[in-house]
C-alpha positions in Angstrom: 104.5 89.7 37.3 107.4 87.7 38.7 109.9 89.3 36.4 108.7 92.7 37.3 109.1 92.0 41.0 112.7 90.7 40.4 113.5 93.7 38.2 112.2 96.0 41.0 114.4 94.3 43.6 117.5 94.6 41.3 116.8 98.3 40.9 116.3 98.7 44.7 119.7 97.1 45.3 121.4 99.3 42.7 120.0 102.5 44.2 120.8 101.4 47.7 124.5 100.8 46.6 124.6 104.3 45.0 123.2 105.9 48.1 125.3 104.0 50.6 128.0 106.7 51.2 125.3 109.4 51.8 123.3 107.0 54.0 126.4 106.4 56.2 126.8 110.2 56.6 123.1 110.6 57.5 123.2 107.7 59.9 126.2 109.2 61.8 124.3 112.5 62.0 121.2 110.8 63.2 123.1 109.0 66.0 124.5 112.4 67.2 121.1 113.9 67.3 119.7 110.8 69.0 122.3 110.8 71.7 121.7 114.5 72.4 117.9 113.9 72.6 118.2 110.9 74.8 120.3 112.8 77.3 117.7 115.6 77.5 114.6 113.4 77.7 115.4 110.3 79.7 112.7 109.9 82.4 112.9 108.0 85.6 110.5 105.0 85.9 108.0 104.6 88.7 109.3 103.0 91.9 108.8 99.3 92.1 107.4 99.6 95.7 104.7 102.0 94.4 103.1 99.3 92.2 100.1 97.5 93.8 100.0 95.0 91.0 103.3 93.3 90.1 102.5 90.6 87.6 105.0 87.9 86.5 106.0 88.5 82.9 107.1 85.6 80.7 109.5 86.7 78.0 109.3 84.3 74.9 112.3 84.2 72.6 112.5 81.7 69.7 116.1 81.2 68.7 117.6 79.7 65.5 121.3 79.7 64.8 121.6 83.0 66.7 125.0 84.6 66.7 126.4 84.0 70.1 127.4 87.7 70.9 123.8 88.8 70.0 122.3 85.9 72.1 124.3 86.8 75.1 123.5 90.5 74.8 119.8 89.7 74.6 119.8 87.5 77.6 121.9 90.0 79.6 119.4 92.8 78.8 116.7 90.7 80.5 118.9 89.7 83.5 119.6 93.5 84.0 115.9 94.4 84.4 115.0 96.5 87.3 111.7 94.7 87.6 112.3 91.3 89.2 109.2 89.3 88.4 110.1 87.7 85.1 111.0 84.4 83.5 112.9 84.1 80.2 111.8 81.2 78.0 114.2 80.4 75.1 112.8 78.0 72.5 115.5 76.8 70.1 113.8 76.0 66.8 116.1 73.0 65.9 119.2 75.1 65.3 121.7 73.5 62.9 124.5 75.3 64.6 125.5 73.3 67.7 127.2 76.3 69.3 123.9 78.1 69.6 122.4 75.2 71.6 125.5 74.9 73.8 125.5 78.6 74.5 121.8 78.4 75.6 122.7 75.5 77.9 125.6 77.5 79.4 123.5 80.5 80.0 120.7 78.5 81.7 123.2 77.0 84.1 124.0 80.5 85.5 120.5 82.1 85.3 117.7 80.3 87.3 115.0 82.4 85.6 116.0 81.2 82.2 114.1 78.2 80.9 115.5 76.6 77.8 113.6 74.3 75.4 115.0 72.5 72.4 112.7 71.5 69.5 113.8 68.4 67.5 112.0 69.7 64.4 111.9 73.2 63.0 108.4 74.7 63.7 109.2 78.2 62.3 108.8 81.3 64.4 105.0 81.1 65.1 105.2 77.4 66.1 108.3 78.0 68.3 106.6 81.1 69.9 103.5 79.1 70.7 105.5 76.3 72.2 107.1 78.9 74.5 103.8 80.4 75.4 102.6 76.9 76.4 105.5 76.6 78.9 105.0 80.1 80.4 103.8 80.6 84.0 103.5 84.4 84.0 100.3 86.3 83.9 101.6 88.3 81.0 103.6 87.3 77.9 106.2 89.5 76.3 107.7 88.9 72.8 111.4 89.5 72.3 113.5 88.7 69.2 116.7 86.6 69.7 119.1 89.4 68.5 117.4 92.4 70.1 117.7 93.9 73.6 115.5 95.6 76.2 116.1 98.9 78.1 116.9 98.0 81.8 113.6 99.5 82.9 111.4 98.0 80.1 109.5 95.6 82.3 109.1 98.1 85.1 107.5 100.6 82.8 105.2 97.9 81.4 104.3 96.7 84.9 103.5 100.3 85.9 101.2 100.7 82.9 99.4 97.5 83.8 99.1 98.6 87.5 97.8 102.0 86.5 95.3 101.0 83.8 94.7 97.3 84.1 95.7 97.0 80.5 95.6 93.6 78.8 97.9 94.7 76.0 100.8 97.0 76.3 103.3 98.3 73.7 106.2 100.7 73.9 108.3 102.9 71.7 111.5 101.5 70.2 114.7 102.3 68.3 117.0 100.7 65.9 120.5 99.9 66.9 123.5 99.0 64.8 125.6 95.8 65.1 127.7 97.5 67.9 124.6 98.3 70.0 124.5 102.0 69.1 120.9 103.3 68.9 119.6 105.4 66.0 116.2 106.0 64.2 113.9 106.1 67.2 110.3 105.3 66.5 107.8 107.3 68.6 104.5 105.7 68.3 101.0 107.1 68.7 98.6 105.9 71.3 96.2 103.2 70.4 94.9 103.7 66.8 92.9 100.8 65.3 92.9 102.2 61.8 96.6 102.7 61.8 97.3 99.1 62.9 95.1 97.8 60.1 97.3 99.7 57.6 100.7 98.9 59.1 102.2 97.1 62.1 103.2 100.2 64.0 103.3 98.3 67.3 106.1 95.9 66.3 108.2 95.9 69.5 107.9 95.8 72.5 104.6 94.1 73.0 103.3 92.5 76.2 99.9 90.9 76.5 97.7 89.0 79.0 98.4 85.2 78.8 94.8 84.5 79.3 93.8 86.7 76.4 96.5 85.2 74.3 95.3 81.7 75.0 91.7 82.7 74.2 92.5 84.1 70.8 94.6 81.1 69.9 98.2 82.3 69.9 100.2 82.9 66.7 99.1 81.5 63.4 101.8 79.8 61.4 100.0 80.6 58.1 101.4 84.2 58.6 105.0 83.3 59.5 107.0 86.5 59.0 104.0 88.7 59.8 102.7 86.6 62.6 103.0 89.3 65.2 101.0 91.8 63.2 98.2 89.3 62.6 98.2 88.3 66.3 98.0 92.0 67.3 95.0 92.5 65.1 93.2 89.6 66.7 94.2 90.5 70.2 93.1 94.1 69.9 89.7 93.2 68.3 89.0 91.3 71.5 89.6 94.4 73.7 88.1 97.7 74.5 90.4 100.8 73.8 90.9 101.4 77.5 92.4 97.9 77.9 95.3 98.8 75.5 98.1 100.9 76.9 101.0 102.7 75.1 104.1 103.5 77.1 105.8 106.5 75.4 109.3 105.5 76.3 112.0 103.9 74.1 112.3 100.5 75.8 113.2 98.1 72.9 116.3 98.1 70.7 115.8 96.5 67.3 119.2 95.3 66.0 120.1 96.1 62.4 122.6 93.6 60.9 123.1 91.9 57.5 120.5 89.2 58.1 117.8 91.3 59.9 114.6 92.6 58.4 115.4 95.9 60.0 118.4 96.1 57.6 116.7 94.9 54.4 113.2 94.2 53.4 114.5 91.6 50.9 114.9 89.4 54.0 111.1 89.2 53.8 110.3 88.6 50.2 106.6 88.4 50.8 106.4 92.0 52.0 
């Protein structure tokens, strides 16, 4: 079985190389179509003053040897939020690259809402995420990857959904973006669908959940490192009624595609 899996991966890589020129052409066309669509369909978010409930949202970001430009772009996308009630918790998972740790310290000096934590031993993504959750003070927890970014109105749209529905779990649409920050391949998700989530993690990004609920179900499980978010979403949603789950049909999360990301290559997750 092992040799069949390896042979399949080699075939996958060979086909990918052959198709690379055609994929580049298609990607450029997709970007043009996406840009035109975005110009026509961008909606204005609700006014902050119209929200009765304005919960504090704690954004948890585990980091590990994060490329500095990506780290800064991620942090800046949070700082640029139109919704003011947030805190950003960076949990460095024992990075071996000292420049990553220094960059986090430098950012924290300039951003009062940024709270850095440095683990002395690598706990992997689930353990680092749980550590960050334990430090959070917000009523809601948001999960953000260290090399991705948020739309400037992401938290405002989420807060509006919470205010309107009382939701305990909120997710949004998303798009991929290339290494230069250019978006392409938007993912427009359905409203809550339990059967679909059991089959595939269609929620992925951007997910925001009640801290109380997250604590009750036990946080992320390190046994599922790599698919820890999916497993968590399954447990969270089983504890809720459908009306407590809200989908925001807006592209509010930018999933960066680069050489080391799972958005670029499933081989980065050999267990998938």
